[in-house]
C-alpha positions in Angstrom: 98.4 -150.9 -233.5 100.2 -151.4 -236.5 102.8 -154.1 -235.0 99.7 -156.1 -233.6 99.4 -159.1 -236.6 95.3 -158.7 -238.1 94.5 -162.2 -237.5 94.4 -160.9 -233.7 92.8 -158.0 -234.2 89.9 -160.3 -236.6 89.9 -162.5 -233.3 89.6 -159.4 -230.6 86.9 -158.2 -233.0 85.1 -161.3 -232.9 85.0 -161.8 -229.4 84.1 -158.5 -229.1 80.7 -159.2 -230.8 80.3 -162.0 -229.0 80.7 -160.2 -225.5 77.7 -157.5 -227.8 75.5 -160.3 -227.5 75.9 -161.6 -224.0 75.2 -158.1 -223.2 72.1 -157.9 -225.6 70.8 -160.8 -224.2 71.3 -160.4 -220.7 69.4 -157.3 -221.2 66.8 -158.6 -222.4 66.8 -161.9 -220.4 66.7 -160.1 -216.8 63.9 -158.0 -218.4 61.9 -160.6 -220.1 62.1 -163.3 -217.1 59.1 -164.3 -215.5 59.1 -162.5 -211.9 56.7 -165.4 -210.0 58.5 -168.2 -211.6 61.9 -166.8 -210.0 60.2 -165.8 -206.6 59.1 -169.7 -206.5 63.0 -170.7 -207.3 64.4 -168.8 -205.0 61.7 -170.4 -202.5 63.6 -173.3 -203.4 66.9 -171.8 -203.1 68.2 -172.0 -207.2 71.3 -170.0 -206.8 70.8 -168.2 -210.1 67.5 -167.2 -209.0 68.4 -165.6 -206.0 71.8 -164.0 -208.0 69.1 -162.9 -210.7 66.8 -161.4 -208.1 69.3 -159.2 -206.8 70.2 -157.5 -209.6 66.9 -156.9 -210.2 66.5 -155.2 -207.1 68.6 -152.7 -208.3 67.1 -152.7 -212.4 69.0 -148.9 -212.9 72.2 -150.0 -211.9 72.1 -153.6 -214.0 71.0 -151.6 -217.0 73.8 -149.0 -216.7 76.3 -152.2 -216.1 74.8 -153.6 -219.5 74.1 -150.5 -221.4 78.1 -149.2 -220.7 79.4 -152.8 -221.1 77.6 -153.3 -225.1 78.5 -149.6 -226.0 82.2 -150.3 -225.2 82.4 -153.8 -226.9 80.6 -151.8 -230.0 82.4 -148.9 -230.1 85.8 -150.7 -229.8 85.0 -153.7 -232.4 84.2 -150.0 -234.8 87.5 -148.8 -233.6 89.4 -152.0 -234.4 87.1 -152.8 -237.3 88.2 -149.5 -238.9 92.2 -150.6 -238.2 91.5 -153.4 -240.2 90.1 -151.8 -243.5 92.5 -148.6 -243.3 95.6 -151.5 -243.2 94.2 -153.8 -245.3 92.3 -151.4 -247.8 92.9 -148.1 -247.0 91.2 -145.3 -245.8 88.9 -145.1 -249.1 87.1 -148.7 -247.2 86.1 -147.4 -243.9 82.3 -146.6 -245.1 82.0 -150.7 -246.3 83.8 -152.3 -243.0 81.1 -150.3 -241.1 78.7 -151.1 -243.4 79.5 -154.8 -242.7 80.0 -154.2 -238.8 76.7 -152.9 -237.9 74.6 -155.5 -240.1 77.1 -158.3 -237.9 76.4 -156.5 -234.9 72.6 -156.2 -235.9 72.1 -160.2 -236.9 74.7 -161.8 -234.3 75.1 -159.2 -231.4 71.8 -157.6 -231.3 68.6 -159.3 -232.9 69.3 -162.8 -233.0 71.0 -162.9 -228.5 67.7 -161.2 -228.4 64.9 -163.3 -230.0 67.0 -166.0 -227.9 66.7 -164.0 -224.7 63.3 -163.2 -224.8 62.3 -167.1 -225.9 64.3 -168.6 -223.2 65.0 -165.6 -220.6 66.1 -167.9 -217.5 68.8 -170.4 -219.7 70.3 -166.5 -219.9 70.0 -164.9 -217.2 71.1 -167.2 -214.4 74.2 -167.9 -216.4 74.3 -164.1 -217.2 74.3 -163.3 -213.6 77.4 -164.8 -212.6 79.5 -162.2 -215.1 77.0 -159.1 -214.2 77.5 -159.5 -210.6 80.8 -158.6 -210.2 80.9 -156.4 -213.1 77.7 -154.2 -211.1 80.1 -153.9 -208.3 83.4 -153.1 -210.3 81.6 -150.3 -212.7 79.3 -149.0 -210.2 80.9 -145.8 -209.6 80.7 -145.2 -213.5 77.0 -146.1 -213.7 76.5 -143.8 -210.8 78.1 -140.8 -213.0 76.4 -141.2 -216.0 73.5 -141.9 -213.8 74.2 -138.2 -211.8 74.7 -137.0 -215.8 71.8 -138.4 -217.0 69.5 -137.2 -214.1 71.1 -133.8 -214.5 70.2 -132.7 -218.2 66.4 -134.3 -218.3 66.2 -131.9 -215.0 67.7 -129.3 -217.4 65.4 -129.8 -220.3 62.0 -129.7 -218.2 62.1 -133.7 -217.8 61.3 -134.8 -214.5 
């Protein structure tokens, strides 16, 4: 990582924050979308509504993909931010960069995107379905594995 220019690392963190915003807004829009309006749009052959309806048939898998994607990009952003901090200011700056990135993610990748998605779910869910559909296919084995482990843990602690 020492040979990668700082500006590229900063750019990657920016892209990762945008991807996090995508996943956060996708989750909220998919859960907030009006199911009756969705059915009406499907009857009128609206392609976005058809894709969203298919994705919502397996909400567990959809949420699994969104959570995997969001956690991955957030952890990678934190890792890159740590590398940037160490390279520019040294190890003493890690705590401050962590605070800064937490604020950036909360504002730009969580609260704001989720608020927009809750207000305008269709304008987020329909375009997001273009990316979520292939991601669901690609990440299905990981979603399945995480689901099996999670379900096993819940049974182990007595929750059915």
